[in-house]
C-alpha positions as MATLAB code, in Angstrom:
seq = 'MIMSRINSWLLGRLPSRRLSFALSLSNEGLIVKNPQGEQRIAWDDIVEIVATRSEQLIGSTILLLIGLNDGRTLTVTEDDSAWHDLTMMLSAHLAGAKPYEGWALQSAFSDEVPRIEVFRR';
ca = [
       0.000    0.000    0.000;
       2.743    2.474    0.985;
       4.897    1.473   -2.015;
       1.941    1.967   -4.319;
       1.430    5.495   -2.997;
       5.124    6.302   -3.323;
       5.175    4.975   -6.890;
       2.092    7.010   -7.775;
       3.651   10.128   -6.296;
       6.925    9.570   -8.180;
       5.137    8.901  -11.461;
       3.082   12.048  -10.986;
       6.265   14.101  -10.771;
       7.615   12.857  -14.112;
       7.293   15.261  -17.030;
       4.394   14.501  -19.333;
       5.143   12.320  -22.319;
       2.443   14.089  -24.260;
       3.568   16.721  -26.685;
       2.610   20.122  -25.359;
       1.115   22.588  -27.794;
      -0.688   25.890  -27.947;
      -3.917   26.020  -29.913;
      -5.402   29.087  -31.547;
      -8.183   29.525  -34.081;
      -8.890   31.470  -37.226;
     -11.642   31.548  -39.829;
      -9.459   29.189  -41.889;
      -9.025   26.575  -39.147;
      -6.851   25.585  -36.206;
      -3.300   26.757  -35.586;
      -1.175   24.366  -33.533;
       2.117   25.687  -32.163;
       4.585   23.290  -30.570;
       8.371   23.167  -30.086;
       8.772   21.862  -33.654;
       6.967   24.850  -35.188;
       3.516   25.868  -36.303;
       0.968   23.800  -38.195;
      -2.271   24.989  -39.709;
      -5.231   22.629  -39.889;
      -8.015   23.723  -42.219;
     -11.606   23.221  -41.102;
     -11.988   20.948  -44.166;
      -9.246   18.647  -42.800;
     -11.380   17.767  -39.759;
     -13.335   14.564  -40.377;
     -14.648   13.774  -36.897;
     -15.033   15.317  -33.460;
     -15.970   13.256  -30.423;
     -16.668   14.674  -26.962;
     -15.805   12.472  -24.017;
     -14.684   12.699  -20.430;
     -11.441   11.689  -18.756;
     -11.764   10.649  -15.139;
      -9.059   12.155  -12.935;
      -8.015   11.382   -9.381;
     -10.228   14.274   -8.300;
     -13.069   15.127  -10.669;
     -13.083   14.726  -14.420;
     -12.204   16.675  -17.552;
     -14.252   17.059  -20.718;
     -12.236   16.712  -23.873;
     -12.665   16.787  -27.621;
     -10.975   14.237  -29.851;
     -10.527   15.901  -33.239;
      -9.901   13.372  -36.017;
      -8.029   14.654  -39.055;
      -8.162   13.374  -42.631;
      -4.559   12.100  -42.404;
      -5.403    9.770  -39.495;
      -4.008   11.902  -36.670;
      -6.093   12.880  -33.648;
      -5.788   16.129  -31.743;
      -6.955   16.102  -28.107;
      -8.229   19.383  -26.660;
      -9.264   19.550  -23.002;
     -11.681   21.964  -21.397;
      -8.699   23.500  -19.585;
      -7.167   24.684  -22.866;
      -7.206   28.457  -23.344;
      -8.810   27.993  -26.789;
     -11.651   25.761  -25.484;
     -14.367   28.416  -25.384;
     -13.583   29.830  -28.821;
     -13.258   26.350  -30.322;
     -16.582   25.113  -28.975;
     -18.336   28.274  -30.154;
     -16.811   28.126  -33.660;
     -17.476   24.459  -34.451;
     -21.038   24.779  -35.701;
     -20.165   27.955  -37.633;
     -17.330   26.315  -39.602;
     -18.354   22.652  -39.729;
     -21.756   22.096  -41.308;
     -23.755   19.662  -39.213;
     -21.666   20.015  -36.048;
     -23.753   19.943  -32.892;
     -23.770   23.202  -30.951;
     -21.997   23.246  -27.585;
     -25.297   23.254  -25.697;
     -26.242   20.010  -27.437;
     -23.397   17.908  -26.055;
     -21.594   19.651  -23.165;
     -23.947   18.777  -20.301;
     -24.338   15.204  -21.488;
     -20.572   14.713  -21.591;
     -20.107   16.327  -18.180;
     -22.843   14.625  -16.190;
     -23.671   11.251  -17.731;
     -23.234    8.238  -15.454;
     -20.940    6.414  -17.862;
     -17.975    7.895  -19.704;
     -19.682    9.261  -22.802;
     -18.623    9.158  -26.424;
     -20.714   11.851  -28.074;
     -20.374   12.443  -31.783;
     -20.161   16.209  -32.202;
     -19.267   16.118  -35.895;
     -18.629   13.570  -38.627;
     -17.907   14.214  -42.273;
];
């Protein structure tokens, strides 16, 4: 029990293996900035968006899984500084995308971890 707690604490102090990035938006699409440079993702390159929830030690986090036409997936959490703008712009730039009000509460408060299709091309 004690060793498990120590291991958890030590693992929690390790730097994240996920690539950190900064997300911003434009009328043309998403702009992803990371240590390797800047990449622009056109709205037309987005083929799927799924809203789900990630359970944390304390509470949970809503996130969007953004599937791109080249097979990559971009994960954006509700803690991201671009979250509000992104969720408000989806239905304006992606025809058929569900508005934020249509999926946010369901993803936040459903009993099971949801997988809500926000958009699919």
